C-alpha positions in Angstrom: -169.0 141.7 -133.4 -172.4 142.6 -131.9 -174.6 145.2 -133.5 -174.3 148.8 -132.4 -175.4 152.2 -133.4 -173.9 153.6 -136.6 -172.0 156.3 -134.8 -170.2 153.9 -132.5 -169.5 151.5 -135.4 -168.0 154.4 -137.5 -165.9 155.6 -134.6 -164.5 152.1 -133.9 -163.9 151.5 -137.7 -162.0 154.7 -138.0 -159.9 153.9 -134.9 -159.1 150.5 -136.4 -157.7 152.2 -139.5 -155.4 154.3 -137.3 -154.4 151.5 -135.0 -151.4 150.1 -136.9 -153.1 146.7 -136.3 -154.3 145.2 -139.7 -156.1 142.4 -137.9 -158.1 144.9 -135.9 -159.4 146.4 -139.2 -159.9 143.1 -140.8 -162.1 142.0 -137.9 -164.9 144.3 -139.2 -165.3 142.1 -142.2 -166.8 138.6 -142.6 -164.6 135.7 -143.6 -165.6 136.3 -147.2 -165.9 140.1 -147.0 -164.4 142.4 -149.6 -162.5 145.7 -149.4 -161.8 147.9 -152.4 -159.4 150.8 -151.8 -159.1 153.7 -154.2 -160.8 151.9 -157.1 -158.3 149.1 -156.9 -158.9 145.4 -157.2 -161.0 144.1 -154.4 -159.3 142.0 -151.7 -161.4 139.1 -150.5 -161.4 137.6 -147.0 -160.0 138.7 -143.7 -156.4 137.5 -144.5 -156.2 139.4 -147.8 -157.9 142.5 -146.2 -155.3 142.5 -143.4 -152.5 142.2 -145.9 -153.8 145.1 -148.0 -154.5 147.3 -144.9 -151.1 146.4 -143.5 -149.5 147.8 -146.6 -151.3 151.1 -146.1 -150.5 151.2 -142.4 -146.8 150.6 -143.2 -146.8 153.3 -145.9 -148.6 155.8 -143.7 -147.6 155.1 -140.1 -148.9 158.5 -138.9 -152.3 158.0 -140.6 -155.2 159.4 -138.7 -158.7 158.5 -139.6 -161.6 160.1 -137.8 -165.3 159.7 -138.1 -166.9 163.1 -138.1 -170.6 162.3 -138.4 -173.2 159.8 -139.5 -175.8 161.3 -141.9 -179.4 160.8 -140.7 
């Protein structure tokens, strides 16, 4: 992933959450990246992140995530 402005990154990240494609969201993280959702146990690495995100996407198939703004 190449560097981009924060607004573009936020828009693409939000779209990935709503994509129903866990791999799309996991691609925002490094191979050893971590994701913590709702104060839960962190998931480590793209495969675990995709699994965790897939669970949320399955539980909330109509989920909509939107990036409204990026603070200055």
